[in-house]
C-alpha positions in Angstrom: 70.5 67.6 34.7 71.1 69.9 32.0 73.9 72.8 33.3 73.9 76.3 32.4 76.9 78.0 31.2 76.0 80.9 34.5 75.5 77.7 36.6 78.2 76.4 35.5 81.0 79.4 36.2 79.2 80.2 39.7 80.6 76.7 40.6 83.0 78.1 40.2 83.1 81.8 41.2 81.1 80.3 44.6 83.7 78.3 46.8 86.3 81.6 46.5 83.7 84.4 46.9 82.3 82.2 49.9 86.0 82.0 51.5 86.5 85.0 51.2 83.6 86.4 52.8 84.3 84.3 55.7 87.1 84.4 55.8 86.9 88.5 56.7 84.4 87.6 58.7 86.7 85.8 61.2 89.6 87.6 60.7 87.0 90.9 61.5 86.2 88.8 64.9 88.9 87.3 65.7 91.1 90.6 65.7 88.0 92.6 67.0 86.0 91.4 68.6 86.3 89.7 73.0 85.1 85.7 72.9 83.8 84.9 76.0 85.3 81.8 78.0 84.3 78.2 77.5 81.6 78.4 80.5 82.5 73.7 79.9 86.3 75.4 81.2 86.0 77.6 82.7 83.2 76.0 85.5 83.9 72.3 84.6 87.5 72.0 83.7 86.6 70.4 80.9 87.2 70.5 77.4 84.4 70.8 76.3 84.4 69.1 72.3 83.6 72.3 70.6 87.4 73.9 72.8 90.2 74.8 70.9 87.5 75.8 67.1 88.4 78.8 67.3 92.0 78.6 67.6 91.2 75.8 65.4 89.5 78.7 62.7 93.1 81.3 63.5 95.7 78.9 63.0 93.8 77.5 59.9 93.6 81.6 58.7 97.5 81.8 59.9 97.9 78.7 57.2 99.4 76.7 60.8 97.2 72.7 60.0 99.3 71.2 62.5 98.0 73.3 64.8 95.0 73.7 63.9 95.2 69.9 64.1 95.9 70.4 67.6 93.4 73.1 68.3 89.8 70.7 67.4 91.1 68.1 64.9 87.0 68.5 64.2 87.5 71.9 62.6 89.8 70.8 59.8 88.5 67.6 59.6 84.6 69.2 58.3 86.4 71.5 55.5 87.9 68.8 54.3 84.5 66.6 53.7 83.5 70.2 52.8 86.3 70.8 50.0 85.4 66.3 48.8 81.9 67.3 48.8 81.7 70.3 46.8 84.2 68.5 44.2 81.7 66.0 43.8 79.8 68.0 43.1 81.6 70.2 40.4 82.2 67.4 38.8 78.3 66.2 38.8 77.7 70.4 37.6 80.6 68.8 34.0 79.1 65.4 33.5 81.7 63.4 35.6 80.0 61.1 37.5 82.5 59.9 40.5 81.9 59.3 43.6 84.7 59.7 46.3 83.6 56.2 48.0 85.1 57.4 51.5 82.1 60.3 52.4 79.1 58.0 51.1 81.0 55.0 53.5 78.2 55.0 56.8 80.6 52.3 58.2 83.4 54.9 57.6 81.3 58.5 58.6 80.0 56.1 62.0 83.6 55.2 62.9 84.3 58.6 61.9 81.8 60.3 64.2 83.3 57.2 67.0 86.3 58.7 67.3 84.8 61.8 68.0 83.8 61.4 70.3 86.1 59.1 72.1 88.8 62.2 71.4 86.7 64.2 72.6 86.5 62.6 76.2 90.4 61.4 76.6 92.2 65.1 75.4 90.0 66.3 78.9 93.0 63.5 80.0 95.8 63.6 77.9 97.2 66.8 78.0 99.9 66.1 74.6 96.3 66.3 73.5 94.5 69.3 74.2 94.6 72.4 73.4 96.7 75.1 74.5 96.7 78.7 74.6 97.3 81.2 71.9 96.9 84.8 71.4 94.5 85.6 68.8 
């Protein structure tokens, strides 16, 4: 498939525009909106698989990757996977046939999902990997 010049330009511009919009939206939400506490943590005193996601996004907005991994490791990993998929697509637009073997390996994706499930359960029992309270 032959891509037009404006489509190639769009491939370059779109991720930066999307990142700017998402970053601005996340900043405004974190700054001006009061988020409700997690019902699972409030009522049952256990971390749900999504606990710490908002704080992970806030840490990424501040450029702190290690804190984002501590809050909820799924968010930075999903962001990395999205970047790899985008790079594959961008290379395809310019005619370069390249595939990241990792993101197309079903065994790897399944293992990643199983590790995430184990992480979601184990962090309720190991305080070292549980999310920590921070001021957003």
